[in-house]
N, C-alpha and C positions, 0 to 999 in steps of 0.2 A: 724842340722839334715841331716841324710844321708839316704834317703829312699831306694836307690838302694842297699846299703850295707845291710840294715835291711832286705830287700826281700830276698837278696842272703843268708843271715844267716838262715832265716826262711825256705827257700827251703832245705837247708842242714839238718836243724832240722827235718823237715818232712820226708826227705829221711831216716835219721837214725831211727825215729820212726817207719816207715814202715818196716825197716829191723829188728827191734826188735819184732814187731808184727808177722812178718813170722817165726822168730826163736821160739817164743812162741808157735805159733799154731802148729809147727812141733815138739814140745817138745825137743828142742836142747839147750845144753849148758847154764844153767841159769847164770852162771857167765858172759858170753859174753852178754846175754840179759841185765843184769844189767849195764854193761860197755856202751853198745850202747845207753841205755836210759839215762844214765848219760851224755853222749856226746850230746844227743838231747836236754836235759834241758839247758846244758851249752850254746849251740848254740842259743837256744831261748832267753836266757837272754842276749847273745851278740847282738841280733837283737834289743832288747829294748834299750840297751846302744847306739847302732848305730843310732836308730830312734830319740832319744833325744838329 
């Protein structure tokens, strides 16, 4: 279990999620929003892997 790495991955995931929300609220580039959301999900899953 690597709690530090898991926390870092979650922080990156949260950052990407906030970026996607900002883009969505500004009605910008739906393809970019989907890409950033995909990255956020991947980083969340990586945090689970790092934690276990």
